[in-house]
C-alpha positions as CSV (number, residue, x, y, z in Angstrom):
1,X,20.3,33.7,50.8
2,X,22.8,31.7,53.0
3,X,24.0,32.7,56.4
4,X,27.3,34.0,55.1
5,X,25.6,36.3,52.7
6,X,23.4,37.7,55.4
7,X,26.4,38.4,57.6
8,X,28.1,40.3,54.8
9,X,25.0,42.4,54.2
10,X,24.7,43.3,57.9
11,X,28.4,44.3,58.0
12,X,28.1,46.5,54.9
13,X,25.0,48.2,56.2
14,X,26.7,48.9,59.5
15,X,29.7,50.3,57.7
16,X,27.6,52.6,55.5
17,X,25.8,53.8,58.6
18,X,29.1,54.6,60.3
19,X,30.3,56.5,57.2
20,X,27.1,58.5,57.0
21,X,27.4,59.5,60.7
22,X,31.1,60.5,60.5
23,X,31.3,64.4,60.7
24,X,32.9,66.0,57.7
25,X,35.7,68.6,58.2
26,X,34.2,72.1,58.8
27,X,36.1,75.3,58.2
28,X,36.3,77.5,61.2
29,X,34.1,80.5,61.0
30,X,35.7,83.7,59.7
31,X,36.0,86.2,62.5
32,X,34.0,89.4,62.1
33,X,36.3,92.4,61.7
34,X,36.2,94.9,64.5
35,X,34.9,98.3,63.4
36,X,37.2,101.3,64.2
37,X,35.4,104.6,63.7
38,X,37.8,107.3,62.4
39,X,36.8,111.0,62.2
40,X,38.7,113.1,59.7
41,X,38.6,116.8,59.6
42,X,38.0,118.3,56.1
43,X,41.5,119.6,55.9
44,X,42.9,116.1,56.7
45,X,40.6,114.3,54.2
46,X,43.6,113.4,52.1
47,X,44.7,110.9,54.8
48,X,41.8,108.7,53.6
49,X,44.1,107.0,51.1
50,X,46.4,105.8,53.9
51,X,43.4,104.7,56.0
52,X,42.1,102.6,53.0
53,X,45.5,101.1,52.5
54,X,45.6,100.0,56.2
55,X,42.0,98.8,56.0
56,X,43.0,96.4,53.2
57,X,46.2,95.3,55.0
58,X,44.4,94.6,58.3
59,X,41.6,92.0,57.6
60,X,40.7,92.0,61.3
61,X,39.9,95.7,61.2
62,X,37.0,97.5,59.4
63,X,37.7,101.2,59.2
64,X,34.6,103.4,59.2
65,X,35.6,107.0,58.1
66,X,33.4,109.9,58.8
67,X,34.1,113.6,58.3
68,X,33.9,116.0,61.3
69,X,35.4,119.2,62.4
70,X,37.7,118.6,65.4
71,X,35.2,120.3,67.8
72,X,32.5,117.8,66.7
73,X,34.6,114.6,66.7
74,X,33.8,111.8,69.2
75,X,35.1,108.7,67.4
76,X,37.7,106.1,68.4
77,X,40.4,108.3,66.9
78,X,40.4,111.7,65.2
79,X,42.8,112.7,62.4
80,X,43.5,116.4,62.2
81,X,46.1,119.1,61.3
82,X,47.9,121.0,64.0
83,X,48.2,120.6,67.7
84,X,44.9,121.7,69.5
85,X,45.0,124.3,72.2
86,X,44.0,121.6,74.7
87,X,45.7,118.5,73.6
88,X,44.1,115.1,74.4
89,X,46.0,112.4,76.2
90,X,47.1,110.7,73.0
91,X,48.7,112.4,70.0
92,X,50.7,110.6,67.3
93,X,52.2,112.3,64.3
94,X,51.9,110.5,60.9
95,X,52.9,113.3,58.4
96,X,53.4,117.1,58.1
97,X,51.4,119.5,56.0
98,X,51.9,123.2,55.3
99,X,49.7,126.2,54.5
100,X,50.0,128.2,51.4
101,X,48.1,131.1,49.9
102,X,46.5,130.2,46.6
103,X,45.8,132.4,43.6
104,X,44.2,131.9,40.2
105,X,46.7,130.9,37.5
106,X,46.1,134.2,35.6
107,X,46.7,136.4,38.6
108,X,50.1,138.2,38.1
109,X,50.6,138.6,41.9
110,X,52.7,135.5,42.1
111,X,54.9,137.0,44.8
112,X,53.5,138.6,47.9
113,X,55.1,139.4,51.2
114,X,53.6,138.4,54.6
115,X,52.6,142.1,55.1
116,X,50.9,142.3,51.7
117,X,49.0,139.0,52.4
118,X,47.8,140.4,55.7
119,X,46.7,143.6,54.0
120,X,44.7,141.7,51.4
121,X,43.0,139.4,53.9
122,X,42.2,142.2,56.3
123,X,40.6,144.4,53.6
124,X,43.3,147.2,53.9
125,X,44.0,146.6,50.2
126,X,40.9,145.9,48.1
127,X,42.1,146.1,44.5
128,X,44.7,144.0,42.8
129,X,46.2,146.9,40.9
130,X,47.8,148.0,44.2
131,X,50.2,145.1,43.8
132,X,50.3,144.0,40.2
133,X,48.9,146.8,38.0
134,X,45.8,144.7,37.0
135,X,42.6,146.3,38.1
136,X,40.1,144.1,39.9
137,X,38.5,143.9,43.3
138,X,40.1,141.4,45.6
139,X,37.8,138.6,46.7
140,X,38.9,137.0,50.0
141,X,38.0,133.4,50.8
142,X,38.7,131.6,54.0
143,X,37.7,128.3,55.7
144,X,35.0,128.2,58.4
145,X,36.0,129.5,61.8
146,X,36.2,125.9,63.3
147,X,38.6,124.7,60.6
148,X,42.1,124.1,62.1
149,X,43.7,125.7,59.1
150,X,41.7,128.9,59.7
151,X,42.8,128.9,63.4
152,X,46.5,128.4,62.4
153,X,46.3,131.1,59.7
154,X,44.7,133.6,62.0
155,X,47.2,132.9,64.8
156,X,50.4,132.8,62.8
157,X,49.8,135.3,60.0
158,X,47.0,137.6,60.9
159,X,48.3,138.0,64.5
160,X,45.2,139.7,65.9
161,X,44.2,141.5,62.7
162,X,40.7,140.6,61.7
163,X,39.7,139.0,58.4
164,X,37.7,141.4,56.2
165,X,34.1,141.2,57.1
166,X,32.8,140.3,53.6
167,X,35.2,137.4,53.1
168,X,33.6,134.4,51.5
169,X,33.5,131.1,53.5
170,X,34.6,127.9,51.9
171,X,33.3,124.9,53.9
172,X,36.0,122.6,52.8
173,X,39.3,122.6,50.9
174,X,37.8,121.1,47.8
175,X,35.4,124.0,47.4
176,X,38.2,126.4,48.1
177,X,40.1,124.8,45.2
178,X,37.1,125.2,42.9
179,X,36.5,128.9,43.9
180,X,40.1,130.0,43.3
181,X,40.3,128.0,40.1
182,X,37.2,129.7,38.7
183,X,37.8,133.3,39.9
184,X,40.9,135.3,38.8
185,X,40.2,137.9,41.5
186,X,40.0,135.4,44.4
187,X,42.6,134.7,47.0
188,X,42.5,132.0,49.7
189,X,44.7,129.4,51.3
190,X,45.0,125.6,51.5
191,X,47.1,122.9,52.9
192,X,49.8,122.0,50.4
193,X,48.4,118.4,50.2
194,X,45.2,119.9,48.7
195,X,46.6,122.2,46.1
196,X,45.7,121.7,42.5
197,X,48.7,121.8,40.1
198,X,47.4,124.8,38.1
199,X,47.0,127.1,41.1
200,X,49.6,129.6,42.0
201,X,50.9,129.1,45.5
202,X,52.8,131.2,48.1
203,X,54.2,129.2,51.0
204,X,53.6,130.8,54.4
205,X,56.1,128.8,56.5
206,X,53.2,127.5,58.6
207,X,53.8,123.8,59.1
208,X,51.0,121.7,60.6
209,X,51.7,118.1,61.8
210,X,49.1,115.6,60.7
211,X,48.0,114.0,63.9
212,X,46.1,111.0,65.2
213,X,44.3,112.1,68.4
214,X,42.3,110.2,71.0
215,X,41.2,110.9,74.5
216,X,43.3,107.9,75.7
217,X,45.8,105.6,74.1
218,X,44.1,103.4,71.5
219,X,43.7,99.8,72.3
220,X,43.2,96.6,70.3
221,X,42.3,97.1,66.7
222,X,42.4,100.9,66.9
223,X,46.0,100.6,68.1
224,X,46.8,98.3,65.2
225,X,45.4,100.9,62.8
226,X,47.6,103.6,64.3
227,X,50.6,101.4,64.1
228,X,49.8,100.7,60.4
229,X,49.6,104.5,59.7
230,X,53.0,104.9,61.3
231,X,54.4,101.8,59.6
232,X,55.5,101.0,56.1
233,X,52.1,100.6,54.5
234,X,50.6,103.8,55.9
235,X,53.7,105.9,55.3
236,X,54.0,104.8,51.7
237,X,50.5,106.0,51.1
238,X,51.0,109.2,53.1
239,X,54.3,110.0,51.3
240,X,52.4,110.2,48.0
241,X,50.2,112.9,49.5
242,X,52.5,114.7,51.9
243,X,55.9,114.9,50.1
């Protein structure tokens, strides 16, 4: 091998070494989404569709939904119905719900006055024939005492009159739906957002704002989530549930 050939070999070897040592383009690491813990009360469970929509729209946010009654909540934000007696520092309204008495579809008592409803829930009237001519013992169902719909119903409609002592307790709106649907003698109440289309309903005129609550104004990713719920994406999802 002549001197020229050796020089070329050395040059090529050096070039290959340089190419091998040149760093390739590396994609920047994908940032880990920040977890925002959201507690939903059972009555406000229908907000989950809007939370999921915002979770999809905000890649930097990971929404972790857990169900709690308001008195048990300790998350970044709480979503509930109605203004609490002792409001926290931060409240933001995202929708409005309403309470309605619900009856089995075969119950002919499709129209009841406020006084008649109070008589039924208090146990002053115990048989449906007093109102519609169909004999059958009235079965009263109410949410648990810590549910915000129970607090609103007792305050606005019962007005100090006690619920009948043998009233059944429905732990969440879904079970209330199932009970009323299966029992022609049952009477209960639900937020309008929860009502099955085949149940008879009697609106009570008790409107409950759907609220985002927090001990202090949300910051960072939690604030972005609240803004999404109040914005176009969140409102579009909420409008499908809260007409």
